[in-house]
N, C-alpha and C positions, 0 to 999 in steps of 0.2 A: 115469106122467105123467097128469096130469088133463086134459081138454078144455078150453082156454080159449076165450073167446067171440071170433069172428072178426067184425068190424065191416065192412060194405061201405059205402064213400064214396069219392067222388071218382075212380070208374072201377076201383077195386081193393078186394081183400079186405085188411084192416089186422089184423096180429096183434101184440100187444103181450108180448113173452116175459116169463114169470114166473121166478123163481129157479130152478125145476125145470127149464125149457126151457133155460137158459143152462147149468146143470150138465150136463145131458145132452150138448149140443152141444160143451161143452168137452172132455168125456171122449171123445167120438168124434173130435173133433179131434186130440187127443194121439195116439190109437191110429193115425192116418193116416201120420204121418211126412210126407216131402216126396214127393210124387207124380211120376212121371216127366214131364218137360215143363214142370213148374210153373214160370212165370215170376215168381210171387210167393214162390217157395222156402219154401213151406208156409205163409205169412201169410195166405192166404186160406181156410185149413181153417176156421176159425171161422165165417166168413161162409157157406160151403158147409153146415157141419153145422146152423147155426141155421136155414138155409133148409129143409133137410131136416126138422129137427124140427117147424117149423111145418106142412110138408105133412103129416107124419105125424098131427099133431093134428087137422087138416082132414080127411083122409080116413080116417074112423073105420074100424076094422077092417083097415086096411092092416098089413102085416106088413114090419118094417124087416129087409132082407137086405143092407145096404150094407157091413156088416162081413165079409161072405163073399164076395159079389159085386162084380166090379169094373165091370160094364156098366150095372147098374141099381140102385136104393136100396131100392125096395119092391115088394111084390106086392100089388095092389089089383084084387080082382075078376077074377083070373086075367091080369091085365095086369102087365107088367114096366115100372115107372115111375121114370125117371131125373130127378133134381132138379138145375136148373142155377140158381145163383145169382150176382148180381154186388152189389157193394156201392154204395151211393149216399149222398148227403149229406141227401136229402130225399125228399118225394114224387115219384116218377118221372111223366114225361108219356108219354101214349099214343104220342108220335111218337119217344121213345126206343126203345132196341133191346134184345133179348136176345141172347145168343150161345152157340153150341155151338162149343168148340174141337175141332178134328179135320181129317182128310183129307176131300176131297171124295168124296161119295156113300159115305162109310164107314157100314158097318151096324154098330151097336154092340150089337145083341142085346136091345134094349128094344124096348117097345110105344109108349111115350108120354114124351115131354118135358114136364116142369112148371117154369115159370120163377118165380123171386122175385129181389126185391130187397131187401136187408138194410141198413139205415142203419149207417154207420161205428161208431157208438157202441153198436150192437147193440140199441137201445130200440124197434125197429120192423121187422117184416118185412112187405113188401108181396107178396102173392099175385097175380101179373100174369095168369096164364093157362097154357094147355096145347096143345099140338098132337101128333096121331099122328105117330110117327117117320117113316112113309113120306110125309108131307107135307113134311118139312123142306126137300127138294129144290126143291119148287114154290114154297114160300111164302117161304124164305130166300134171301138173296143170298150166294154164297161170296166169302169176302175172303181175300187173301193177307196174311201179315205185312208190315207197312208200307204197306198200303192205307190211303187217306184217305177219309173218308166227306163228305157234304153239310155236315156239322157240324164239319168239320175234326179229327175223332177220328181218330187215328193207331191202327191195329190192331196189338196185340203179338203176336199169333199167328194163325194161319190158322184159318178155321173159317166158320160160318153166322152171318149176322147177320139177326135176324128183328125186324121192327117190333113193338112190344108191341101196337099196336091190332089186328094181324093175327092175334092168339092169340085161341083160343076162351076164353069166360069160365071162371073156375075152377069155379062151381057145375056148368057143365055137364058135367064129369068124372063127376060122380056118376050120370049117366045113360048114360055111353058104355059 
């Protein structure tokens, strides 16, 4: 895959996937099957895989290991990077949130979480930012399935909600 230009505007890096990126994400999504605990029953695989492809292209010299490792997607500068993606209808706002499904204080064996939003029609990936895994407890709010946030969003699974504005900017990962 060739590196596609990333454009910074309105607070995020924007990546418009080309045909190669879509094909790579599709192939990865097919090989995943339905992950344990998936409330979308596998329908979110393409969103997750396209987010991974965008981060892979952004982090030059990263090594994709998501096909052999369950707890992280890439090795980047000797760090284990897990990509978390959510679908969206359009440009996210800094007040929106990112999410990590799972148990409270769960250690997943990664060093960094990198967050993306992927438009439902797969035409754009927004690279939101990242956090070291050890900061998730202090930056995120742990939510239970069924909890409702200030925007009346009902959580479909338990995990950490992190406000996008509290993430580190994407380009700062290159200095981490």
